[in-house]
C-alpha positions as CSV (number, residue, x, y, z in Angstrom):
1,M,13.6,-12.9,-9.6
2,T,10.8,-14.9,-11.0
3,D,11.7,-18.1,-9.3
4,G,8.3,-19.0,-7.7
5,T,8.0,-15.7,-5.8
6,N,5.3,-13.3,-5.6
7,L,5.5,-10.0,-7.6
8,V,3.7,-6.9,-6.5
9,C,3.4,-4.1,-8.7
10,V,4.4,-0.9,-7.3
11,Y,3.9,1.4,-9.9
12,T,2.0,1.8,-13.3
13,G,2.9,4.7,-15.7
14,S,4.9,5.6,-18.7
15,M,7.6,3.6,-20.0
16,V,10.1,6.5,-19.1
17,N,9.0,6.8,-15.7
18,V,9.1,3.1,-14.9
19,K,12.5,2.8,-16.6
20,Y,13.6,5.4,-14.0
21,Y,12.1,4.1,-11.3
22,K,13.6,0.4,-12.0
23,E,17.2,2.0,-12.2
24,R,16.8,3.7,-8.7
25,L,15.3,0.8,-7.3
26,E,17.9,-1.3,-8.5
27,E,20.9,1.0,-7.3
28,I,19.4,0.4,-3.6
29,G,19.3,-3.2,-4.5
30,I,16.1,-4.0,-5.3
31,P,15.7,-6.2,-8.0
32,S,12.5,-5.2,-10.2
33,L,10.5,-6.5,-13.3
34,L,8.7,-4.3,-16.1
35,K,5.5,-5.4,-17.9
36,D,4.6,-3.4,-21.3
37,E,0.8,-4.5,-21.9
38,F,1.1,-2.5,-25.2
39,S,4.2,-4.1,-26.3
40,S,3.6,-7.6,-25.4
41,G,-0.2,-7.6,-26.9
42,T,1.3,-5.9,-30.3
43,I,3.3,-9.2,-30.7
44,V,0.3,-11.7,-30.7
45,G,-2.2,-9.3,-31.9
46,I,-4.4,-8.3,-29.0
47,G,-2.8,-4.8,-28.4
48,G,-3.1,-2.7,-25.6
49,T,-2.8,0.4,-23.7
50,P,0.0,2.6,-25.2
51,D,2.5,4.3,-22.7
52,T,1.5,2.1,-19.6
53,V,3.6,-0.1,-18.1
54,D,4.0,-1.7,-14.9
55,L,7.0,-2.1,-12.6
56,F,7.0,-5.0,-10.3
57,V,8.9,-6.1,-7.4
58,E,9.0,-9.4,-4.9
59,E,6.7,-9.2,-2.0
60,E,9.0,-8.7,0.3
61,N,10.9,-5.7,-1.1
62,E,7.0,-3.7,-1.7
63,A,7.1,-1.8,1.0
64,K,10.7,-0.5,0.6
65,A,10.3,0.0,-2.9
66,R,6.8,1.7,-2.6
67,N,8.7,4.3,-0.1
68,C,11.6,5.0,-2.8
69,I,9.2,5.5,-5.5
70,S,7.0,8.1,-3.2
71,N,10.1,9.9,-2.4
72,L,11.4,10.3,-5.7
73,Q,8.1,11.2,-6.7
74,E,8.0,14.1,-3.8
75,Q,11.7,15.2,-5.3
76,E,10.0,15.9,-8.4
């Protein structure tokens, strides 16, 4: 997924929500990547905002991913 393609953040939220959306995206064939600034910062001693995780997809999948996430949010 990170083979030189551009990644776009399509959602930022709690780890629980990000993992849920990540699983749903992968079910429809959209690979995704999550980035947890807090855990990454803790490892190197910088810190970060707890419970804020970003979900990234390849730029070509952005519209489809955003649509999927929007539809899932409407069902909540």
